[in-house]
C-alpha positions as CSV (number, residue, x, y, z in Angstrom):
1,M,-60.2,-33.4,-79.9
2,E,-59.0,-34.0,-83.5
3,S,-56.5,-36.6,-82.4
4,I,-59.2,-38.3,-80.2
5,A,-61.5,-38.5,-83.3
6,K,-58.8,-40.2,-85.3
7,D,-58.2,-42.7,-82.7
8,V,-61.9,-43.4,-82.2
9,Q,-62.4,-43.9,-85.9
10,K,-59.4,-46.2,-86.3
11,R,-60.6,-48.4,-83.5
12,L,-64.2,-48.4,-84.7
13,I,-62.9,-49.8,-88.1
14,F,-60.8,-52.4,-86.2
15,A,-63.9,-53.5,-84.2
16,W,-65.8,-53.7,-87.4
17,R,-63.3,-56.0,-89.0
18,N,-63.1,-58.1,-85.8
19,A,-67.0,-58.5,-85.9
20,I,-66.7,-59.4,-89.6
21,E,-64.1,-62.1,-88.9
22,A,-66.0,-63.5,-86.0
23,S,-69.2,-63.8,-88.2
24,K,-67.2,-66.0,-90.7
25,D,-66.5,-68.7,-88.2
26,I,-68.9,-68.3,-85.3
27,K,-67.9,-71.6,-83.7
28,K,-64.2,-70.6,-83.5
29,A,-65.3,-67.1,-82.2
30,T,-67.4,-68.5,-79.4
31,S,-64.7,-71.0,-78.4
32,M,-62.7,-68.1,-77.0
33,P,-63.5,-65.1,-74.7
34,H,-66.1,-63.0,-76.6
35,T,-69.0,-60.8,-76.2
36,F,-72.4,-60.8,-78.1
37,Y,-74.3,-57.6,-78.9
38,A,-77.9,-57.5,-80.1
39,S,-80.3,-54.6,-80.7
40,S,-82.8,-53.3,-83.2
41,E,-79.8,-52.2,-85.2
42,G,-78.3,-55.6,-85.6
43,S,-76.3,-58.3,-83.7
44,F,-72.7,-59.5,-83.8
45,F,-69.9,-61.2,-81.9
46,L,-66.6,-59.5,-80.8
47,T,-63.6,-61.6,-79.7
48,L,-61.0,-60.4,-77.2
49,E,-59.2,-58.1,-79.7
50,G,-62.5,-56.5,-80.6
51,I,-63.5,-56.0,-76.9
52,G,-60.1,-54.4,-76.4
53,A,-60.7,-51.9,-79.1
54,V,-64.2,-50.9,-77.6
55,R,-62.5,-50.5,-74.1
56,Q,-59.8,-48.3,-75.6
57,I,-62.5,-46.1,-77.3
58,I,-64.2,-45.7,-73.8
59,L,-60.7,-44.7,-72.4
60,D,-60.2,-42.2,-75.4
61,S,-63.7,-40.8,-74.8
62,K,-62.9,-40.0,-71.2
63,K,-60.0,-37.7,-72.4
64,V,-62.8,-35.4,-73.4
65,P,-63.5,-32.8,-70.6
66,D,-66.2,-33.9,-68.1
67,V,-67.0,-37.1,-69.9
68,A,-65.8,-39.3,-67.0
69,T,-68.0,-37.4,-64.5
70,K,-71.2,-37.4,-66.8
71,F,-71.3,-40.9,-68.3
72,S,-71.0,-44.4,-67.0
73,D,-68.9,-46.9,-68.8
74,E,-72.0,-49.0,-69.6
75,Y,-73.6,-46.0,-71.4
76,L,-70.5,-45.3,-73.5
77,E,-70.2,-49.0,-74.4
78,G,-73.8,-48.9,-75.6
79,I,-73.1,-45.9,-77.9
80,I,-70.0,-47.6,-79.3
81,M,-71.7,-51.0,-79.9
82,S,-74.5,-49.3,-81.6
83,S,-72.0,-47.5,-84.0
84,I,-70.4,-50.8,-84.8
85,A,-73.8,-52.3,-85.6
86,K,-74.3,-49.4,-88.1
87,L,-70.9,-50.1,-89.6
88,L,-71.9,-53.6,-90.2
89,S,-74.9,-52.6,-92.3
90,C,-72.8,-50.5,-94.5
91,V,-71.1,-51.6,-97.8
92,E,-67.3,-52.0,-97.4
93,E,-66.4,-49.3,-100.0
94,K,-68.0,-46.7,-97.8
95,I,-66.8,-47.9,-94.5
96,C,-64.3,-45.1,-93.8
97,L,-66.9,-42.5,-94.6
98,E,-69.4,-44.2,-92.3
99,A,-66.8,-44.6,-89.5
100,Q,-66.1,-40.9,-89.8
101,K,-69.9,-40.2,-89.4
102,Q,-70.2,-42.6,-86.5
103,T,-67.1,-41.0,-84.8
104,E,-68.8,-37.5,-85.1
105,E,-72.0,-38.9,-83.6
106,I,-70.2,-40.4,-80.7
107,L,-68.4,-37.0,-80.1
108,R,-71.7,-35.2,-80.4
109,V,-73.3,-37.5,-77.8
110,L,-70.2,-36.9,-75.5
111,A,-70.9,-33.2,-75.6
112,S,-74.5,-33.8,-74.2
113,P,-75.2,-31.7,-71.1
114,A,-75.8,-33.4,-67.8
115,V,-79.3,-33.4,-66.2
116,E,-80.4,-33.5,-62.6
117,W,-81.4,-36.8,-61.2
118,T,-83.0,-37.4,-57.8
119,L,-82.2,-40.6,-55.9
120,I,-84.4,-41.7,-52.9
121,V,-83.4,-44.7,-50.9
122,P,-85.0,-46.0,-47.7
123,I,-82.5,-46.6,-44.9
124,V,-83.9,-49.8,-43.4
125,N,-83.1,-49.4,-39.7
126,L,-82.5,-45.7,-39.3
127,E,-84.6,-43.7,-36.9
128,L,-84.4,-39.9,-36.4
129,E,-85.8,-37.8,-33.5
130,M,-85.5,-34.7,-35.6
131,D,-87.5,-34.0,-38.8
132,E,-84.6,-34.1,-41.1
133,L,-80.7,-34.3,-41.1
134,H,-78.4,-33.0,-43.7
135,I,-74.9,-34.6,-44.2
136,G,-73.1,-33.2,-47.1
137,K,-75.4,-33.4,-50.1
138,V,-77.7,-36.0,-48.6
139,R,-81.0,-35.2,-46.9
140,L,-82.3,-37.8,-44.4
141,H,-85.9,-37.4,-43.5
142,R,-89.0,-39.6,-42.8
143,F,-91.0,-40.5,-45.9
144,E,-94.7,-39.8,-45.2
145,A,-97.8,-40.0,-47.2
146,D,-97.4,-36.3,-48.4
147,D,-94.0,-37.2,-49.9
148,E,-95.6,-40.2,-51.7
149,K,-98.2,-37.9,-53.3
150,E,-95.5,-35.4,-54.3
151,L,-93.4,-38.3,-55.8
152,H,-96.4,-39.7,-57.6
153,G,-97.0,-36.3,-59.1
154,K,-93.5,-36.1,-60.4
155,I,-93.6,-39.7,-61.9
156,T,-96.9,-38.7,-63.6
157,K,-95.3,-35.6,-65.2
158,I,-92.4,-37.9,-66.4
159,Y,-94.8,-40.2,-68.1
160,R,-96.6,-37.4,-69.8
161,T,-93.3,-35.9,-70.9
162,L,-92.2,-39.1,-72.4
163,Q,-95.6,-39.4,-74.2
164,E,-95.2,-36.0,-75.7
165,K,-91.5,-36.7,-76.8
166,Y,-92.0,-40.1,-78.2
167,G,-95.8,-40.5,-78.7
168,R,-95.5,-44.0,-77.4
169,L,-97.5,-43.8,-74.1
170,P,-101.3,-43.3,-73.8
171,K,-102.5,-40.1,-72.2
172,D,-103.9,-42.1,-69.3
173,I,-101.0,-43.5,-67.5
174,P,-101.2,-47.4,-67.3
175,H,-103.0,-48.2,-64.1
176,D,-100.9,-51.3,-63.4
177,L,-97.6,-49.4,-63.5
178,T,-98.7,-46.5,-61.1
179,S,-100.5,-48.8,-58.8
180,D,-97.5,-51.2,-58.6
181,L,-95.2,-48.3,-57.9
182,Q,-97.6,-46.8,-55.3
183,G,-97.9,-50.2,-53.5
184,T,-94.1,-50.7,-53.4
185,V,-93.6,-47.2,-52.1
186,E,-96.2,-47.6,-49.4
187,K,-94.7,-50.9,-48.4
188,N,-90.9,-50.0,-48.5
189,F,-90.8,-46.2,-48.2
190,I,-93.6,-44.7,-46.2
191,G,-92.9,-44.5,-42.5
192,R,-89.2,-45.0,-43.0
193,V,-86.3,-42.7,-42.9
194,C,-85.1,-42.2,-46.5
195,A,-82.0,-40.6,-48.0
196,E,-82.5,-38.2,-50.9
197,V,-79.7,-36.8,-53.0
198,T,-79.5,-34.9,-56.2
199,T,-76.8,-35.7,-58.7
200,S,-75.9,-34.6,-62.3
201,A,-75.2,-36.9,-65.1
202,V,-76.3,-37.9,-68.6
203,D,-77.3,-41.5,-68.0
204,S,-79.1,-43.2,-65.0
205,T,-76.3,-45.6,-64.3
206,R,-73.8,-42.9,-63.7
207,A,-76.4,-40.8,-61.7
208,Q,-77.1,-43.9,-59.5
209,D,-73.4,-44.7,-59.0
210,V,-72.5,-41.1,-57.9
211,G,-75.7,-40.9,-55.7
212,M,-74.9,-44.2,-54.0
213,Q,-71.3,-43.2,-53.4
214,L,-72.4,-40.0,-51.7
215,L,-75.0,-42.0,-49.7
216,Q,-72.4,-44.5,-48.7
217,L,-70.1,-41.7,-47.3
218,T,-73.1,-40.5,-45.3
219,L,-73.8,-43.9,-43.9
220,D,-70.1,-44.3,-43.1
221,T,-70.0,-41.0,-41.3
222,L,-73.0,-42.1,-39.2
223,C,-71.3,-45.4,-38.4
224,F,-68.2,-43.4,-37.3
225,Y,-70.0,-41.3,-35.0
226,R,-71.5,-44.2,-33.1
227,F,-68.2,-44.3,-31.3
228,N,-68.8,-40.9,-29.8
229,R,-71.1,-42.4,-27.1
230,N,-72.3,-45.9,-26.4
231,F,-69.4,-47.6,-24.6
232,R,-67.1,-47.2,-21.7
233,D,-63.9,-45.5,-22.7
234,A,-61.2,-48.1,-22.3
235,L,-58.5,-45.9,-21.0
236,F,-60.0,-43.1,-19.0
237,A,-63.4,-44.7,-18.0
238,K,-65.8,-42.0,-19.2
239,D,-69.3,-43.5,-19.7
240,R,-70.9,-42.6,-23.1
241,F,-74.4,-43.5,-24.3
242,D,-76.7,-42.5,-27.2
243,I,-76.4,-43.5,-30.7
244,Q,-77.4,-47.2,-30.7
245,G,-77.3,-50.1,-33.1
246,Y,-75.6,-50.7,-36.4
247,L,-76.4,-48.9,-39.6
248,H,-77.7,-51.2,-42.3
249,R,-75.6,-50.6,-45.4
250,D,-77.0,-53.2,-47.8
251,I,-79.3,-50.9,-49.8
252,Q,-81.7,-53.0,-51.8
253,S,-84.5,-50.6,-52.8
254,L,-84.4,-47.2,-54.5
255,I,-86.2,-44.8,-56.8
256,L,-84.2,-42.8,-59.4
257,F,-85.8,-40.2,-61.6
258,A,-85.0,-37.3,-63.9
259,E,-87.3,-35.3,-66.2
260,T,-87.6,-38.2,-68.7
261,H,-86.6,-41.3,-66.7
262,I,-87.8,-43.4,-63.9
263,S,-86.3,-46.5,-62.2
264,F,-88.7,-48.6,-60.1
265,P,-87.7,-49.8,-56.7
266,K,-87.1,-53.5,-55.7
267,K,-88.4,-55.2,-52.8
268,L,-86.8,-54.8,-49.3
269,T,-85.8,-57.9,-47.4
270,G,-84.1,-58.7,-44.2
271,F,-84.2,-57.6,-40.5
272,V,-81.6,-55.4,-38.8
273,A,-81.2,-53.7,-35.4
274,P,-82.5,-50.1,-35.1
275,F,-80.0,-47.3,-35.3
276,T,-81.4,-44.2,-33.6
277,I,-80.0,-40.7,-33.8
278,T,-81.4,-38.6,-30.9
279,R,-81.4,-34.9,-30.5
280,S,-78.9,-35.1,-27.7
281,A,-76.6,-37.4,-29.8
282,L,-76.8,-35.0,-32.7
283,S,-75.8,-32.1,-30.4
284,D,-72.9,-34.0,-29.0
285,I,-71.4,-35.1,-32.2
286,K,-71.5,-31.6,-33.4
287,T,-68.8,-30.9,-31.0
288,D,-66.8,-33.7,-32.5
289,G,-66.5,-32.4,-36.0
290,F,-69.8,-33.6,-37.4
291,D,-70.5,-30.4,-39.2
292,V,-66.8,-30.3,-40.6
293,V,-67.4,-33.9,-42.2
294,S,-70.7,-32.5,-43.6
295,D,-68.9,-29.4,-45.1
296,I,-66.3,-31.7,-46.8
297,L,-69.0,-33.9,-48.2
298,K,-70.9,-31.0,-49.6
299,K,-68.0,-30.1,-51.9
300,D,-67.2,-31.9,-55.1
301,E,-64.6,-34.5,-54.4
302,Q,-62.2,-33.0,-57.0
303,T,-62.0,-30.0,-54.7
304,W,-61.0,-31.9,-51.5
305,T,-57.4,-31.3,-50.2
306,D,-55.3,-34.3,-49.8
307,F,-55.8,-34.3,-46.1
308,E,-59.6,-34.0,-46.4
309,K,-59.3,-37.2,-48.6
310,D,-57.3,-38.9,-45.9
311,L,-59.8,-37.9,-43.3
312,I,-62.8,-39.4,-45.3
313,T,-60.8,-42.6,-46.1
314,S,-60.0,-42.9,-42.4
315,I,-63.7,-42.7,-41.6
316,R,-64.7,-45.2,-44.3
317,F,-62.3,-47.8,-42.9
318,I,-63.6,-47.3,-39.3
319,A,-67.1,-47.9,-40.7
320,I,-66.0,-50.9,-42.6
321,S,-64.5,-52.2,-39.4
322,T,-67.8,-51.9,-37.6
323,H,-69.6,-54.2,-40.1
324,D,-67.1,-56.9,-40.0
325,E,-68.2,-59.7,-37.6
326,H,-64.6,-61.3,-37.7
327,I,-62.7,-59.5,-34.9
328,A,-59.2,-59.9,-36.6
329,N,-60.5,-58.3,-39.8
330,A,-62.1,-55.6,-37.9
331,F,-58.9,-54.9,-36.0
332,V,-56.9,-54.7,-39.1
333,N,-59.2,-52.3,-40.8
334,S,-59.1,-50.2,-37.8
335,V,-55.3,-50.0,-38.1
336,I,-55.6,-49.2,-41.8
337,S,-57.8,-46.3,-40.9
338,L,-54.9,-44.8,-38.8
339,E,-52.3,-45.5,-41.5
340,A,-54.4,-43.9,-44.1
341,L,-54.6,-40.8,-42.0
342,L,-51.3,-40.5,-40.3
343,L,-48.6,-42.0,-42.5
344,D,-46.9,-40.8,-45.6
345,E,-45.8,-43.3,-48.4
346,H,-42.8,-45.4,-47.8
347,E,-42.4,-44.4,-44.0
348,S,-41.4,-46.8,-41.3
349,V,-44.7,-47.6,-39.5
350,I,-44.7,-48.6,-35.9
351,D,-42.8,-45.7,-34.2
352,N,-44.1,-43.0,-36.5
353,L,-47.7,-44.1,-36.0
354,A,-47.3,-44.4,-32.3
355,E,-45.7,-41.0,-32.1
356,R,-48.3,-39.2,-34.1
357,V,-51.2,-40.9,-32.2
358,A,-49.6,-39.8,-29.0
359,F,-49.3,-36.1,-30.0
360,I,-52.7,-35.8,-31.6
361,I,-54.6,-37.4,-28.6
362,G,-52.4,-36.9,-25.5
363,K,-52.9,-33.7,-23.5
364,N,-49.6,-33.9,-21.6
365,A,-46.4,-35.9,-21.3
366,S,-47.9,-38.8,-19.2
367,E,-50.9,-39.2,-21.5
368,R,-48.6,-39.1,-24.7
369,N,-46.4,-41.8,-23.1
370,L,-49.5,-44.0,-22.4
371,Y,-50.8,-43.7,-25.9
372,F,-47.3,-44.2,-27.5
373,D,-46.9,-47.6,-25.6
374,E,-50.5,-48.6,-26.3
375,M,-50.3,-47.9,-29.9
376,K,-47.1,-49.8,-30.3
377,R,-48.7,-52.8,-28.5
378,L,-51.8,-52.8,-30.5
379,Y,-49.8,-52.5,-33.8
380,K,-47.9,-55.6,-32.9
381,I,-51.2,-57.4,-32.5
382,R,-52.1,-56.2,-36.1
383,C,-48.7,-57.7,-37.2
384,N,-49.5,-61.1,-35.6
385,V,-52.8,-61.1,-37.6
386,V,-51.3,-60.1,-40.9
387,H,-48.1,-62.0,-40.8
388,S,-48.7,-65.0,-38.6
389,G,-52.4,-65.6,-39.0
390,N,-52.8,-65.3,-35.2
391,T,-56.5,-64.2,-34.7
392,D,-56.5,-64.8,-30.9
393,M,-57.2,-61.3,-29.5
394,R,-59.3,-59.6,-26.8
395,Y,-62.4,-57.6,-27.9
396,S,-61.2,-55.0,-25.3
397,D,-58.2,-54.3,-27.6
398,L,-60.4,-53.7,-30.6
399,S,-62.7,-51.4,-28.4
400,L,-59.6,-49.5,-27.2
401,L,-58.4,-49.1,-30.7
402,R,-61.6,-47.9,-32.2
403,R,-63.0,-45.8,-29.4
404,S,-60.0,-44.3,-27.6
405,I,-57.5,-44.0,-30.5
406,N,-59.2,-44.1,-34.0
407,Y,-62.2,-41.9,-33.0
408,R,-60.1,-39.5,-31.0
409,C,-57.5,-39.0,-33.7
410,V,-60.1,-38.3,-36.3
411,V,-62.1,-36.0,-34.2
412,N,-59.2,-34.0,-32.9
413,L,-57.9,-33.5,-36.5
414,L,-61.4,-32.6,-37.8
415,N,-61.7,-29.9,-35.2
416,S,-58.2,-28.5,-35.9
417,Y,-56.8,-29.2,-39.3
418,R,-58.3,-26.0,-40.8
419,S,-57.0,-23.7,-38.1
420,L,-53.6,-25.5,-38.3
421,K,-53.7,-25.0,-42.1
422,I,-53.1,-28.8,-42.6
423,S,-53.8,-29.7,-46.3
424,S,-51.6,-32.7,-46.6
425,I,-49.8,-35.4,-44.5
426,K,-46.6,-33.4,-44.8
427,D,-48.3,-30.4,-43.1
428,L,-49.4,-32.7,-40.3
429,I,-45.8,-34.2,-39.9
430,K,-44.3,-30.7,-39.7
431,W,-46.9,-29.7,-37.0
432,I,-46.1,-32.8,-34.9
433,R,-42.3,-32.1,-35.3
434,D,-42.9,-28.5,-34.1
435,Q,-44.7,-29.9,-31.0
436,K,-41.8,-32.2,-30.2
437,F,-39.3,-29.4,-30.3
438,S,-41.4,-26.6,-28.9
């Protein structure tokens, strides 16, 4: 910590000098890359060198335990800029003493405890037959009038807490603020399925980033499972129907609140096809490892095994593929999903990928041979897209890749990786080698 403090102090003084120099010739300072900071504490310019010093202080701050998980870069930058402004109001003879004081203040802020934030987001086109659905840390449920009353009560409490803390708000909450919020909630939230997730952070930007990341993983999981049913299996002709539509991922409206903070929602726009999860669909996807994905997402990402990270990455690229209207891009992203899951770094691709697909999906020699040949054929299509720019392909090949290969690979591994004690790609490779020579 002492070495971090010395580095922060040194860079604060460097940024202070940079701001002093920029103020002497503002025309010159503004003719090159620069930033301008203004607050009640003062205003100043920083040139590229000064910006670099601020960025390095942020990186130094992240060496302090838990800082990277509790603070957003924007919040850290605001603290540092405020410290530079205070240095500029200090006489030069006392600059080292003031820089030490500001460094101590920065380190004190970095030690601030995280608080719990609740993020509520309407999912524009999601419909649930069940009352609620939990995926990892995210709760999906229909937002009804009772939820609006409960939310309004929490927001009222936040205003009163702010008034008691700062003495800036009148006892009666401003009518226009609460009525505006209530109107927006009634229009955009009530009657919709909403996602609710609780995160821990010091500032709202970090809380929102973490919450939206968890929500995105949830939406990607639902997009992945739409391949459970819906379309005819391209290889073995099994009809599957249930989860319908495309899940809308462009989240444009949210409410974020903690004990002393509230962010107001924006308006929702646009129209998208409905995405419905029925009870029968939920029952069916549970046999395809849905609860396993949920268990992974419940854990903190730092505790995931390497193979669990690969599984989630694979699911994400399948979801990305479903939202790309360009068939060639969707095809390439589907192949990336397999590469992320089944290949180690610096391996030869086509034979290893085809062989692993064959052993993970195929139940007997004849199926393995079929999948091996199909995967090699499909990978050559991918190569034609990437290396030759050839985008002429059949949708049936994309359907085959996503529904018969991507989906089955992920599902089979979700249902078996724990019992097979697979925690990394090397464990998977060893298991496949054992199958070959058993």
